[in-house]
C-alpha positions as CSV (number, residue, x, y, z in Angstrom):
1,M,10.8,-1.5,-12.5
2,K,8.6,-3.2,-10.3
3,K,7.7,-1.4,-6.5
4,R,5.7,-3.2,-3.7
5,L,3.9,-2.3,-0.7
6,S,2.6,-4.4,1.7
7,C,-0.3,-4.1,4.3
8,R,1.9,-5.1,7.0
9,A,4.3,-2.3,6.4
10,L,1.4,0.1,6.8
11,G,1.1,-1.5,10.4
12,M,-1.7,-3.8,9.6
13,N,-1.3,-7.5,10.8
14,C,-2.3,-8.3,7.1
15,N,0.2,-10.4,4.4
16,F,-1.6,-8.4,1.9
17,E,1.0,-6.9,-0.9
18,V,0.3,-5.3,-3.9
19,H,3.3,-5.2,-7.0
20,D,3.1,-2.8,-9.5
21,E,5.6,-0.2,-11.3
22,S,3.3,2.3,-10.8
23,E,2.8,4.3,-7.3
24,E,-0.5,5.7,-8.1
25,E,-1.5,2.3,-9.0
26,I,-0.2,0.7,-5.5
27,A,-1.6,3.6,-3.7
28,K,-5.3,2.9,-5.1
29,V,-4.9,-0.8,-4.8
30,I,-3.8,-0.5,-1.2
31,R,-6.1,2.3,-0.4
32,D,-9.5,0.3,-1.8
33,H,-7.9,-3.0,0.1
34,V,-7.4,-1.2,3.6
35,K,-11.3,0.5,3.0
36,R,-12.6,-2.9,2.1
37,V,-10.7,-5.1,4.6
38,H,-9.7,-3.2,7.5
39,K,-12.9,-1.0,7.5
40,L,-10.4,2.1,7.8
41,D,-10.5,5.7,6.0
42,F,-7.8,6.2,4.3
43,T,-6.9,9.6,5.6
44,D,-4.5,12.1,3.7
45,A,-2.1,10.9,6.7
46,L,-2.3,7.4,5.5
47,S,-2.0,8.1,2.3
48,Q,1.2,9.7,2.6
49,K,2.5,7.0,4.8
50,A,2.0,4.5,1.9
51,R,3.6,6.7,-0.7
52,D,6.5,6.8,1.5
53,L,6.6,2.9,2.3
54,I,6.5,2.2,-1.7
55,R,10.0,0.1,-2.2
56,F,11.5,-1.3,-5.3
57,V,11.4,-5.4,-5.7
58,E,14.9,-6.4,-5.7
59,A,15.5,-8.8,-8.6
């Protein structure tokens, strides 16, 4: 089942979203986005917050 995470959910003023079935892949893509676009360190705390905010996509 597809899941998603938005950059906005992490508190950024950004419309970027990642959709995938794998939580690991979602975390990797959002980590890379935050580092590249927002120039922020993806700390352990931010990583945990991201994992906690991953949601199932409603059909």
